[in-house]
C-alpha positions as CSV (number, residue, x, y, z in Angstrom):
1,M,103.2,-110.1,-237.6
2,R,106.5,-111.6,-237.0
3,K,105.8,-110.6,-233.4
4,I,102.8,-112.7,-233.5
5,I,104.3,-115.9,-234.9
6,F,107.3,-115.5,-232.7
7,L,105.2,-114.9,-229.9
8,L,102.6,-117.9,-230.3
9,T,106.3,-120.2,-230.9
10,G,107.7,-119.5,-228.2
11,L,104.0,-120.4,-225.8
12,L,104.0,-124.0,-227.7
13,L,107.9,-124.9,-227.3
14,S,108.3,-123.5,-223.4
15,S,108.2,-126.4,-221.1
16,P,105.2,-126.9,-219.0
17,A,105.4,-125.7,-215.2
18,L,106.3,-128.1,-212.6
19,A,104.6,-127.8,-209.0
20,E,106.2,-129.0,-205.9
21,Y,105.0,-128.7,-202.4
22,R,106.1,-130.1,-199.0
23,A,104.3,-132.8,-197.1
24,Y,103.9,-132.3,-192.9
25,Q,103.7,-135.7,-190.7
26,L,102.0,-133.6,-187.5
27,V,101.1,-135.6,-184.3
28,I,97.8,-133.8,-182.5
29,V,98.1,-134.6,-178.4
30,N,95.3,-134.6,-176.4
31,E,97.1,-133.5,-173.0
32,T,93.9,-134.4,-170.7
33,T,92.8,-137.0,-172.2
34,G,96.3,-138.8,-173.5
35,S,95.4,-139.3,-176.8
36,E,97.3,-138.4,-179.7
37,K,96.6,-138.3,-183.6
38,R,98.9,-138.7,-186.5
39,I,98.1,-136.1,-189.6
40,L,99.0,-135.7,-192.7
41,S,99.0,-131.7,-194.5
42,T,100.5,-129.5,-196.4
43,F,100.4,-126.8,-193.3
44,D,103.6,-126.7,-190.7
45,H,102.5,-127.0,-187.4
46,I,101.8,-123.2,-186.6
47,Q,100.1,-122.7,-189.9
48,Y,97.8,-125.8,-188.9
49,R,96.9,-124.4,-185.3
50,G,96.2,-120.9,-187.1
51,Y,94.1,-122.7,-189.9
52,F,92.1,-125.6,-188.2
53,G,92.6,-124.6,-184.4
54,L,92.6,-126.9,-181.6
55,A,90.1,-128.2,-179.2
56,P,90.6,-127.4,-175.1
57,G,94.2,-129.5,-174.0
58,E,95.2,-129.7,-177.5
59,Q,98.6,-129.6,-179.0
60,V,100.4,-130.1,-182.5
61,F,103.6,-130.8,-182.9
62,Y,105.6,-131.4,-186.1
63,E,107.1,-135.0,-186.2
64,K,108.2,-134.9,-190.2
65,S,108.7,-133.6,-193.6
66,W,109.5,-133.9,-197.2
67,M,109.2,-133.1,-200.9
68,C,106.2,-133.9,-203.1
69,Y,106.1,-133.3,-206.8
70,G,103.0,-132.7,-208.6
71,N,99.6,-130.1,-207.3
72,T,96.7,-131.0,-205.2
73,S,94.1,-129.7,-207.0
74,Y,91.0,-131.5,-207.0
75,H,91.6,-132.6,-203.7
76,K,94.5,-135.5,-205.4
77,P,95.7,-137.0,-201.5
78,I,99.2,-136.2,-200.4
79,C,102.5,-137.9,-201.7
80,P,103.6,-140.7,-199.3
81,P,106.8,-139.9,-197.2
82,P,110.0,-141.9,-198.2
83,P,111.3,-145.1,-197.4
84,E,112.4,-144.5,-194.1
85,L,117.1,-145.2,-194.1
86,P,118.5,-147.6,-191.8
87,P,120.9,-144.9,-189.1
88,A,124.2,-145.1,-190.1
89,T,127.5,-147.0,-188.9
90,G,130.8,-146.5,-188.8
91,Q,132.6,-144.9,-191.7
92,K,131.0,-142.9,-194.5
93,T,132.1,-144.5,-197.9
94,N,131.8,-141.4,-199.5
95,S,134.6,-140.9,-202.0
96,R,134.1,-137.0,-200.8
97,N,134.7,-138.1,-197.1
98,R,137.7,-140.4,-197.7
99,T,141.2,-139.6,-196.7
100,R,144.5,-139.5,-198.4
101,T,147.7,-141.2,-197.9
102,H,150.5,-139.2,-198.6
103,S,153.5,-141.8,-199.1
Protein backbone atom coordinates (compact mmCIF):
# COMPACT_ATOMS: atom_id res chain seq x y z
CA MET A 1 0.00 0.00 0.00
CA ARG A 2 2.86 2.39 0.83
CA LYS A 3 4.44 1.72 -2.54
CA ILE A 4 1.25 2.67 -4.36
CA ILE A 5 0.85 5.89 -2.35
CA PHE A 6 4.50 6.76 -2.96
CA LEU A 7 4.13 6.08 -6.69
CA LEU A 8 0.94 8.15 -7.00
CA THR A 9 2.47 11.02 -5.03
CA GLY A 10 5.52 10.98 -7.29
CA LEU A 11 3.37 11.06 -10.41
CA LEU A 12 1.26 13.94 -9.13
CA LEU A 13 4.23 16.04 -8.03
CA SER A 14 6.41 15.44 -11.07
CA SER A 15 6.78 18.29 -13.51
CA PRO A 16 5.23 17.94 -16.96
CA ALA A 17 7.48 17.06 -19.85
CA LEU A 18 8.62 19.97 -21.99
CA ALA A 19 9.12 19.66 -25.72
CA GLU A 20 11.30 21.58 -28.13
CA TYR A 21 12.21 21.28 -31.77
CA ARG A 22 14.37 22.98 -34.36
CA ALA A 23 12.75 24.95 -37.18
CA TYR A 24 14.47 25.43 -40.53
CA GLN A 25 14.07 28.03 -43.23
CA LEU A 26 14.87 26.38 -46.53
CA VAL A 27 15.17 27.78 -50.04
CA ILE A 28 14.06 25.66 -52.98
CA VAL A 29 15.61 26.83 -56.25
CA ASN A 30 14.46 25.69 -59.65
CA GLU A 31 17.50 26.04 -61.90
CA THR A 32 15.54 25.71 -65.14
CA THR A 33 13.04 28.51 -64.40
CA GLY A 34 15.20 30.53 -62.01
CA SER A 35 12.40 30.65 -59.43
CA GLU A 36 12.99 30.22 -55.73
CA LYS A 37 10.70 29.81 -52.75
CA ARG A 38 11.32 29.92 -49.03
CA ILE A 39 9.62 27.46 -46.73
CA LEU A 40 9.56 26.76 -42.99
CA SER A 41 9.96 23.14 -41.97
CA THR A 42 10.92 20.91 -39.10
CA PHE A 43 13.06 18.96 -41.59
CA ASP A 44 16.55 20.11 -42.49
CA HIS A 45 17.53 20.36 -46.15
CA ILE A 46 18.69 16.72 -46.34
CA GLN A 47 15.62 15.29 -44.59
CA TYR A 48 13.29 17.50 -46.65
CA ARG A 49 14.73 16.21 -49.94
CA GLY A 50 14.40 12.60 -48.77
CA TYR A 51 10.86 12.93 -47.39
CA PHE A 52 9.12 15.20 -49.91
CA GLY A 53 11.32 14.75 -52.97
CA LEU A 54 12.07 17.50 -55.46
CA ALA A 55 10.98 18.20 -59.01
CA PRO A 56 13.58 17.79 -61.76
CA GLY A 57 15.89 20.82 -61.79
CA GLU A 58 15.13 21.77 -58.17
CA GLN A 59 17.62 21.99 -55.34
CA VAL A 60 17.00 22.72 -51.67
CA PHE A 61 19.34 24.84 -49.55
CA TYR A 62 19.55 25.50 -45.84
CA GLU A 63 19.17 29.21 -45.01
CA LYS A 64 18.82 29.41 -41.22
CA SER A 65 17.46 27.57 -38.21
CA TRP A 66 16.24 28.37 -34.70
CA MET A 67 14.86 26.63 -31.63
CA CYS A 68 11.13 26.43 -30.90
CA TYR A 69 9.54 25.41 -27.62
CA GLY A 70 6.40 23.34 -27.42
CA ASN A 71 5.36 20.76 -29.97
CA THR A 72 3.83 20.54 -33.43
CA SER A 73 1.00 18.14 -32.64
CA TYR A 74 -2.37 18.75 -34.26
CA HIS A 75 -0.62 20.66 -37.07
CA LYS A 76 0.27 23.67 -34.95
CA PRO A 77 2.21 26.27 -36.94
CA ILE A 78 5.99 26.43 -36.65
CA CYS A 79 7.14 29.24 -34.39
CA PRO A 80 8.47 32.37 -36.13
CA PRO A 81 12.21 33.06 -36.22
CA PRO A 82 13.69 35.32 -33.55
CA PRO A 83 14.36 38.92 -34.58
CA GLU A 84 17.59 39.56 -36.44
CA LEU A 85 20.37 41.15 -34.41
CA PRO A 86 22.18 44.15 -35.85
CA PRO A 87 25.69 43.38 -37.06
CA ALA A 88 28.36 43.80 -34.44
CA THR A 89 30.59 46.83 -34.82
CA GLY A 90 33.59 47.89 -32.82
CA GLN A 91 34.77 46.17 -29.67
CA LYS A 92 32.54 43.93 -27.61
CA THR A 93 31.28 45.32 -24.31
CA ASN A 94 30.80 41.99 -22.60
CA SER A 95 32.55 42.03 -19.21
CA ARG A 96 34.37 38.78 -20.05
CA ASN A 97 36.08 40.44 -23.00
CA ARG A 98 37.34 43.54 -21.21
CA THR A 99 41.06 43.83 -20.88
CA ARG A 100 42.60 44.31 -17.47
CA THR A 101 44.93 47.18 -16.80
CA HIS A 102 47.82 46.59 -14.46
CA SER A 103 49.04 49.42 -12.31
